[in-house]
DOGU-741267 format. One line per field, with one value per residue (C-alpha): residue in one letter; residue number from 0; x, y, z. Coordinates in steps of 0.5 Angstrom, whole numbers, always signed. Last residue first. Layout:
% DOGU-741267
residuo	[A|...]
num	[NUM|...]
east	[X|...]
north	[Y|...]
up	[Z|...]
This chain:
% DOGU-741267
residuo	[A|R|R|A|G|M|Q|F|R|V|R|A|G|N|V|L|A|A|N|E|I|V|A|S|R|H|G|A|G|N|V|D|V|R|Q|V|Y|M|A|S|A|G|N|G|P|A|D|I|T|L|T|K|G|N|S|L|H|I|Q|A|Q|S|F|L|P|S|G|L|T|Y|E|A|Q|G|P|C|L|P|Y|F|G|L|A|S|L|M|Y|W|A|A|M|S|G|T|D|E|D|G|C|Y|S|A|P|S|Y|A|E|N|L|V|R|R|V|W|H|Q|T|R|D|A|R|G|A|A|A|Y|L|Y|L|V|H|H|V|P|Q|N|N|H|M|Y|Q|G|F|P|L|A|A|M|E|S|M|E|H|I|E|Q|G|Y|V|G|V|H|F|T|P|P|L|A|L|M|K|D|L|E|A|V|F|A|Q|A|G|G|M|A|A|I|L|G|P|V|D|H|P|A|N|W|R|H|Q|W|A|A|G|E|E|Y|P|S|G|W|T|F|P|D|F|P|S|L|W|S|G|D|E|K|K|G|R|F|F|K|T|Q|A|D|F|I|H|R|W|N|E|A|R|K|R|F|M|A|A|D|D|Q|K|G|L|K|A|A|I|Q|A|I|C|F|D|G|Y|A|A|D|A|T|E|A|V|S|Q|E|V|R|D|A|P|I|Y|G|M|K|L|Y|Y|E|I|G|T|R|G|Y|G|K|D|P|D|G|P|Q|T|A|H|K|R|L|G|A|Y|A|A|E|R|D|F|G|A|I|D|K|M|V|A|D|A|F|V|A|D|I|L|S|G|S|M|C|A|R|Y|G|P|A|P|F|Q|P|M|W|G|G|E|H|Y|A|N|V|W|G|Q|L|I|E|G|L|R|E|P|F|V|L|S|M|F|P|Y|W|A|R|Y|V|D|W|Y|G|H|D|A|Y|M|V|G|S|E|V|K|G|N|F|A|S|Y|H|H|P|R|G|Q|E|D|P|E|H|F|M|R|P|F|L|L|A|R|Y|M|C|S|Y|F|T|R|R|Q|E|D|A|A|G|G|I|E|I]
num	[445|444|443|442|441|440|439|438|437|436|435|434|433|432|431|430|429|428|427|426|425|424|423|422|421|420|419|418|417|416|415|414|413|412|411|410|409|408|407|406|405|404|403|402|401|400|399|398|397|396|395|394|393|392|391|390|389|388|387|386|385|384|383|382|381|380|379|378|377|376|375|374|373|372|371|370|369|368|367|366|365|364|363|362|361|360|359|358|357|356|355|354|353|352|351|350|349|348|347|346|345|344|343|342|341|340|339|338|337|336|335|334|333|332|331|330|329|328|327|326|325|324|323|322|321|320|319|318|317|316|315|314|313|312|311|310|309|308|307|306|305|304|303|302|301|300|299|298|297|296|295|294|293|292|291|290|289|288|287|286|285|284|283|282|281|280|279|278|277|276|275|274|273|272|271|270|269|268|267|266|265|264|263|262|261|260|259|258|257|256|255|254|253|252|251|250|249|248|247|246|245|244|243|242|241|240|239|238|237|236|235|234|233|232|231|230|229|228|227|226|225|224|223|222|221|220|219|218|217|216|215|214|213|212|211|210|209|208|207|206|205|204|203|202|201|200|199|198|197|196|195|194|193|192|191|190|189|188|187|186|185|184|183|182|181|180|179|178|177|176|175|174|173|172|171|170|169|168|167|166|165|164|163|162|161|160|159|158|157|156|155|154|153|152|151|150|149|148|147|146|145|144|143|142|141|140|139|138|137|136|135|134|133|132|131|130|129|128|127|126|125|124|123|122|121|120|119|118|117|116|115|114|113|112|111|110|109|108|107|106|105|104|103|102|101|100|99|98|97|96|95|94|93|92|91|90|89|88|87|86|85|84|83|82|81|80|79|78|77|76|75|74|73|72|71|70|69|68|67|66|65|64|63|62|61|60|59|58|57|56|55|54|53|52|51|50|49|48|47|46|45|44|43|42|41|40|39|38|37|36|35|34|33|32|31|30|29|28|27|26|25|24|23|22|21|20|19|18|17|16|15|14|13|12|11|10|9|8|7|6|5|4|3|2|1|0]
east	[+202|+203|+198|+196|+197|+200|+199|+206|+206|+212|+211|+218|+222|+227|+232|+229|+227|+234|+236|+233|+228|+228|+224|+220|+214|+212|+204|+204|+202|+208|+210|+205|+207|+203|+201|+206|+206|+208|+200|+199|+204|+201|+201|+194|+196|+203|+206|+213|+213|+220|+219|+224|+228|+234|+236|+231|+227|+225|+217|+214|+207|+204|+210|+215|+216|+216|+222|+224|+232|+235|+239|+245|+249|+256|+252|+248|+242|+242|+236|+228|+222|+222|+225|+229|+233|+232|+233|+240|+242|+242|+246|+251|+252|+259|+259|+253|+256|+251|+243|+241|+239|+235|+230|+230|+232|+234|+225|+222|+227|+228|+222|+220|+225|+224|+217|+218|+224|+220|+214|+219|+221|+223|+231|+233|+227|+229|+237|+234|+235|+242|+244|+246|+249|+257|+255|+254|+249|+244|+247|+243|+245|+239|+235|+231|+238|+242|+246|+248|+250|+254|+257|+259|+261|+267|+268|+274|+280|+279|+282|+275|+270|+265|+258|+250|+246|+241|+238|+232|+234|+240|+235|+230|+237|+238|+231|+230|+238|+235|+228|+233|+238|+242|+247|+252|+246|+243|+251|+252|+245|+248|+252|+255|+252|+258|+259|+252|+256|+260|+255|+254|+262|+263|+263|+267|+273|+274|+279|+280|+275|+269|+267|+259|+261|+265|+271|+275|+280|+282|+280|+286|+289|+295|+295|+290|+282|+279|+272|+265|+259|+255|+258|+260|+260|+265|+266|+273|+275|+268|+268|+275|+268|+270|+277|+273|+270|+276|+279|+274|+272|+280|+279|+273|+276|+271|+270|+264|+267|+272|+267|+264|+270|+272|+266|+267|+274|+272|+267|+273|+277|+272|+270|+278|+280|+274|+276|+283|+281|+289|+294|+298|+295|+289|+290|+287|+284|+285|+291|+297|+294|+290|+297|+301|+294|+294|+292|+290|+294|+294|+293|+301|+299|+296|+303|+302|+302|+300|+294|+288|+290|+293|+286|+283|+288|+287|+280|+279|+284|+279|+273|+276|+270|+264|+258|+254|+253|+249|+254|+260|+257|+256|+263|+267|+264|+264|+272|+273|+271|+278|+278|+279|+278|+283|+291|+289|+292|+290|+285|+282|+283|+280|+282|+287|+286|+294|+300|+299|+298|+295|+290|+288|+285|+281|+279|+276|+273|+269|+266|+265|+261|+257|+256|+252|+249|+246|+239|+239|+248|+248|+243|+247|+254|+250|+249|+253|+259|+259|+262|+268|+269|+270|+271|+274|+276|+275|+278|+277|+281|+289|+294|+299|+303|+304|+304|+297|+295|+294|+292|+287|+286|+279|+277|+273|+277|+280|+280|+275|+276|+278|+277|+269|+268|+266|+260|+255|+250|+248|+247|+242|+238|+238|+236|+231|+227|+227|+224|+218|+217|+217|+212|+208|+208|+203|+207|+214|+218|+225]
north	[+308|+301|+296|+292|+299|+301|+308|+309|+314|+316|+320|+323|+322|+328|+321|+321|+328|+329|+322|+326|+322|+320|+319|+326|+327|+327|+329|+332|+328|+327|+325|+322|+317|+315|+310|+305|+299|+292|+289|+282|+280|+285|+292|+295|+302|+302|+306|+307|+311|+314|+315|+320|+319|+321|+313|+312|+308|+305|+304|+299|+297|+295|+291|+290|+296|+299|+302|+310|+312|+315|+322|+324|+323|+319|+313|+313|+309|+308|+305|+305|+301|+298|+292|+295|+298|+291|+287|+291|+291|+283|+282|+287|+284|+281|+279|+275|+270|+269|+267|+267|+261|+259|+265|+266|+270|+271|+270|+275|+280|+280|+280|+285|+289|+287|+290|+297|+299|+298|+301|+308|+308|+315|+313|+315|+309|+305|+306|+303|+296|+297|+299|+291|+290|+290|+287|+280|+274|+279|+277|+281|+279|+274|+275|+267|+265|+259|+262|+268|+262|+258|+265|+267|+260|+260|+256|+255|+258|+264|+268|+268|+264|+265|+267|+266|+268|+268|+275|+278|+281|+285|+287|+290|+294|+296|+299|+302|+306|+306|+310|+314|+317|+314|+311|+317|+320|+315|+315|+323|+323|+317|+320|+318|+311|+311|+303|+301|+296|+292|+287|+287|+287|+281|+279|+278|+285|+286|+288|+282|+277|+274|+274|+275|+283|+279|+283|+281|+286|+291|+298|+302|+309|+307|+305|+300|+301|+295|+296|+300|+299|+302|+298|+304|+310|+305|+308|+307|+314|+316|+313|+319|+324|+324|+327|+334|+333|+331|+338|+342|+340|+340|+348|+348|+345|+348|+342|+339|+342|+336|+332|+331|+331|+325|+321|+324|+321|+316|+314|+316|+311|+305|+306|+307|+300|+296|+297|+296|+289|+287|+293|+294|+292|+295|+302|+305|+312|+319|+318|+321|+320|+314|+311|+313|+310|+304|+301|+305|+306|+300|+293|+290|+289|+296|+299|+307|+311|+319|+322|+319|+315|+321|+325|+319|+319|+328|+326|+321|+326|+333|+329|+326|+321|+320|+325|+323|+329|+326|+328|+326|+320|+318|+321|+316|+311|+312|+313|+307|+304|+305|+300|+292|+286|+285|+287|+286|+292|+289|+286|+284|+290|+291|+297|+300|+307|+309|+311|+306|+308|+314|+311|+305|+310|+314|+306|+306|+313|+311|+305|+309|+315|+308|+306|+313|+312|+306|+307|+311|+311|+305|+302|+308|+304|+297|+298|+300|+301|+293|+289|+295|+296|+289|+289|+284|+288|+295|+300|+304|+308|+306|+304|+297|+296|+292|+298|+296|+290|+295|+291|+295|+300|+303|+308|+304|+306|+299|+298|+297|+293|+294|+290|+290|+285|+289|+285|+281|+287|+285|+277|+279|+284|+279|+273|+279|+281|+273|+271|+278|+275|+267|+270|+274|+281|+286|+290|+291|+294|+296]
up	[+294|+293|+295|+301|+305|+312|+315|+318|+324|+328|+335|+337|+343|+341|+339|+333|+331|+331|+326|+321|+317|+310|+303|+305|+305|+312|+314|+321|+327|+330|+324|+319|+314|+310|+304|+306|+303|+307|+308|+307|+311|+317|+318|+318|+324|+323|+330|+332|+339|+340|+347|+352|+358|+356|+355|+350|+350|+343|+343|+337|+334|+328|+327|+321|+319|+311|+310|+310|+310|+316|+317|+321|+315|+317|+316|+309|+308|+315|+316|+318|+320|+325|+322|+318|+324|+328|+322|+320|+327|+326|+321|+323|+331|+331|+324|+325|+318|+313|+312|+319|+323|+329|+331|+324|+318|+310|+309|+313|+314|+306|+304|+308|+306|+298|+297|+302|+299|+292|+295|+296|+288|+288|+287|+295|+296|+291|+295|+301|+298|+296|+303|+306|+299|+301|+308|+306|+307|+304|+297|+291|+286|+285|+292|+293|+297|+296|+291|+295|+302|+297|+294|+301|+303|+297|+292|+290|+287|+290|+284|+281|+283|+277|+281|+278|+283|+278|+275|+278|+284|+280|+274|+279|+282|+275|+273|+279|+276|+268|+271|+276|+271|+266|+271|+272|+275|+279|+282|+283|+286|+291|+292|+300|+299|+293|+292|+288|+284|+289|+289|+282|+280|+284|+291|+297|+296|+289|+284|+287|+288|+284|+277|+276|+273|+267|+265|+261|+262|+267|+265|+261|+266|+265|+272|+270|+273|+277|+274|+277|+273|+268|+262|+258|+264|+267|+276|+277|+277|+279|+286|+287|+288|+295|+294|+292|+299|+303|+300|+302|+309|+310|+309|+312|+320|+324|+327|+324|+317|+319|+322|+314|+310|+314|+312|+305|+306|+308|+302|+297|+300|+301|+293|+291|+297|+294|+287|+289|+291|+290|+289|+283|+276|+279|+281|+286|+285|+285|+282|+286|+293|+291|+288|+294|+298|+296|+302|+307|+314|+320|+321|+320|+312|+313|+314|+314|+309|+310|+309|+310|+315|+318|+317|+323|+327|+327|+328|+333|+337|+336|+337|+344|+346|+351|+347|+341|+337|+331|+326|+332|+332|+324|+322|+328|+326|+318|+318|+322|+316|+314|+307|+306|+309|+316|+318|+326|+331|+337|+341|+335|+333|+326|+322|+328|+328|+328|+333|+338|+345|+343|+337|+341|+346|+341|+338|+346|+346|+342|+345|+351|+347|+344|+352|+353|+345|+347|+343|+338|+336|+338|+332|+328|+330|+328|+321|+316|+321|+323|+317|+314|+321|+325|+332|+337|+343|+347|+352|+357|+361|+365|+361|+362|+357|+350|+345|+342|+345|+350|+358|+361|+366|+368|+375|+380|+386|+387|+380|+374|+368|+360|+355|+353|+348|+342|+341|+345|+344|+337|+338|+344|+339|+334|+339|+341|+334|+332|+338|+337|+328|+331|+335|+331|+332|+334|+339|+340|+346|+346]
């Protein structure tokens, strides 16, 4: 990636991010004398043929890291994905956080999004049918989440459509992640021609509605008897949420943004609540944690209210403005985060094996995957006057932003290959075919 028109600190920040993003996952295989890969399997204790990788937490990296790899390093991505398929073959389940074997860490089965994004973008190099079998298994059968595989609370989820807060910790996060995971599995099923499965999982993807409270307009913990967990304080961290509170988990239906907008009262009301999130003080109540943890401290150190960029659950939130018809608000806030939450020497929170870095690189280039598993990106505000991404297929993706600068963060017009582009999103197919994307920048919103 070559960038032009960047200040020295911006240039150093960008390439520091690229360096950090490419540190993980670790390669966990080596060649024999014929150059064939082999690895010690932490999933069955044997030496196995084939590739393997280790140390990646999907909860962190599905949002930006895997989409970044799909664009810039698709061949390596395919190899990494085959490593996760090999883990399924060797251990019987898809891993939740391979480090290097099964490890119980964080919520959900976000490897669903990792594979869905790759399948929808036609990434090669891994066994799609085997990947689908592994994903379907943990979405339909009980595993052992305490050992690092299977979905937490799936018995309740399959029966009730949500995970009850009085039975399972982090029930809101688990339910929302399961619904999104079901959407992702549906995407793969449809691509593979499994239409009955696709229909089933699409229906299950609507389960986020079971934990959305129409009165408060927040995702809330719901008990097994159908009543809401009370009292409700949107600033209290921890279960039924994860590493955040109701404010940070309020937007956790990236696969159904139109439905979420409608549930919150329409686009105008939705935008007003996004504005409120960024205007509120960074209040936090420690809840079940019992003490202030570093994510709370880091949020309070940022000038973005309840938008907690130091942790991943909100990383798609600023791009929701564009989905609600206010691309200018996306452009304003993304530019502020790029400039105020990153520097060559420091980040506002944990790097988390490339997740924070990938958010910066994609956003600095002018686009971001609002919903991994859909082969598109939401347009934002490019940070540089020019960037060139030399793609592995020999083509070049060129991004021009004439007039760009600190006082010109607003996009006046977008052209793709010389033609006006009015959509808030751009298809992945256009980017990987070597498009020329031109952002005309200005000091006022268009």
